[in-house]
C-alpha positions, -999 to 999 in steps of 0.1 A, spaced: 140 310 609 149 277 631 153 290 667 158 252 677 189 251 660 200 286 670 191 277 707 211 244 702 241 260 689 241 286 719 237 260 745 266 241 731 288 274 729 277 283 764 283 245 778 319 249 762 327 281 776 314 273 811 337 240 810 367 259 799 363 285 824 359 257 852 392 244 839 409 274 853 433 299 840 464 289 857 471 257 838 460 238 869 436 207 865 404 216 882 394 179 881 403 143 870 391 139 836 383 105 824 395 104 790 380 71 780 346 82 788 351 112 770 365 98 740 335 74 740 311 105 740 328 120 710 304 95 690 272 111 703 252 141 692 266 176 687 259 187 723 277 155 738 308 160 713 312 195 726 305 189 761 332 158 758 356 181 737 352 208 765 363 181 790 390 165 771 407 203 766 414 202 805 443 176 802 461 193 772 488 171 762 477 141 781 451 138 755 473 132 725 462 97 721 428 111 710 440 133 683 428 109 654 392 111 669 395 149 676 407 154 641 378 135 626 356 160 641 371 190 622 348 177 594 316 174 615 283 189 602 279 211 634 300 246 633 302 245 669 317 209 669 345 218 642 354 251 660 358 233 696 377 203 679 400 229 664 405 248 700 411 211 716 437 202 692 454 237 700 453 228 738 472 194 729 498 214 712 527 199 691 514 164 698 485 174 674 506 180 646 492 154 625 461 174 624 478 205 606 467 199 570 430 195 581 432 226 602 446 245 572 419 232 550 395 249 576 411 284 570 392 287 537 361 299 551 340 331 555 332 321 591 354 343 613 348 321 645 362 290 628 390 309 612 401 325 646 397 290 663 416 274 637 445 301 637 450 298 673 452 259 673 477 262 644 497 288 662 495 265 696 505 235 676 529 246 649 536 284 647 556 278 615 525 267 600 512 302 598 537 323 583 524 358 578 489 350 588 468 378 602 434 370 615 417 406 623 390 411 648 358 421 632 336 425 664 322 460 671 354 477 688 376 454 677 411 467 667 423 440 648 459 430 650 
């Protein structure tokens, strides 16, 4: 078992979660985000991409100009990058509508985390893109929808 990859994935996930928590729950911006610097960081390694995506998620629709760069990350080799990119597109909302076809293609997976991130992004971008879609919570104690 490759513990280095597991640790890297866990660190990237924790970094993304921490950044999202710092963004605040009330919709207020916790700090000024340099979108250009974060856009440049999207070309880095997986950890840099996840960190940049987490920062970009703080500005929501203000990051609409980055949709093509974020959309390209939906095909990244790293699962955490793909899921975080889907989440960020959801925070951008309807301005990320160009990514809907790629997001829909990502639903064809056995990865429940990816499926959930993508379904939530699609709901935020274009609720009509998921007619009748149901993603159940399969975590222990999860009651589903």
